[in-house]
C-alpha positions, 0 to 999 in steps of 0.5 A: 178683608171685605167690602164692609171695611171700604171707605167711599169718598164722595165729592160734588163740584161747584155749580160754576164748575158744572158739578165737576171737581177741581183737580187741586180740591180732589187731590187735597181731599184724598191726601187729608183722608189718607193722612187721617187713616194713617194717624188712626192706624198709628194710634191703634198699632203704634206704627203704620200697618195699612195703606189704602188702595183704590177699589172703584172710581167714578167720575159721574157727578158727584165723584166717588172714590172707593178705598180699601184698606190693605196690610203692608208686607208682614203686617196683619190686617187691621182694616176692621179696627181702623174703620171701627175707630173712624166710626167712633171718631166721626160719631163723636164729632157729629154728636157734639162730643168732647173734642178736646180729648181727640188728637190735635193732629187728627183734628187738623186732618178733619179740618182739612177735609171739611175746609174746601166745602162751599169754597172749592167743592159744593159738598163732600162726605165719607161713607163706610159701613152704614155710616155717613159723615157729611163734611159740613160747615158746622163740622168745620166750626166745631173742629176749629173751636176744639183746635183754638189756642187758649193759652200761649207761653214761652217754654221748652219740651223734650222728646224724640223728633220724628215725622218731619214734613218739608213739602211746599214750605210746611216746615213741621215735625213731631216730637214724642215726649216721655211724659205729658202729651203723646206728641207735639206738633212743631212749626219751625222757621227756614233758618232752622231747616238744617238743624231739624233735618239733622235731628230726625230720629234723635232726642231733642229739646225745642224751645219756643212758644208753647200753645195749649188748647182750652182745658189742656194740661199739655201743649199740642203745638210749638212755634220753635225758635231753637232746636238742641239735639242730644247725642245718640247713645253710641256717641256717649263715652262708657266707663272704659273710655273714661279710664285714665282720663284724670290720672292725678285726680286723687293726688298722692293717695291711691284710689282705695285711700281716696274713696276711704277718705271720702267715706269718712267725710260722710260720717 
């Protein structure tokens, strides 16, 4: 664990704020960066293994925040892998690579990092190793083109419901299908709030408007109109529970004679 794996976030405030950074912009930048690193972590390890710790903080304009990856208890150190993956991601974006292959949720966080530039902050950049990723209006434009919805249709999709976010009316959860996309972002109306909360950690089918990015075979987003949660395995009956449920199912025949007669019917 060395400073080679540290990430520096640099933010310069607007001229009308004398270069000082607004609190809301500062917090939003940190939240989006934290979300980006968390998603890269989960992509690499299948679960969250790392948190970011503030190593240095300087308020002299521009603001500089140095963050160091730290392993969660009982987890191995993946900081070097995370920074390597972050470098590949930002290089792809910087050099006009194919953004359609990148995770839509991850691109949403990059868009969130870039959107304040020119609006609530003058400039923003990430620095790590020998790499600088300037969050420019061009980056925002490229990411928004990659996230643009090319097709919409009504349909349904099944998967495990996880990562629900209700903060400030976000009303978003993710589902992880067995086949197709790795995950799908689901936006749901307030009327489905109780259904969504009750279904966390369960397999569900969601119905609504499926949204596809240009050239994508699978949807990346759903505007949900209905959530059906499937029973959990422990609630389903087993063979012992079914014993004696239909005592007259074979009529006057014994079970053996009934099965024998069925087999004869197959010939």
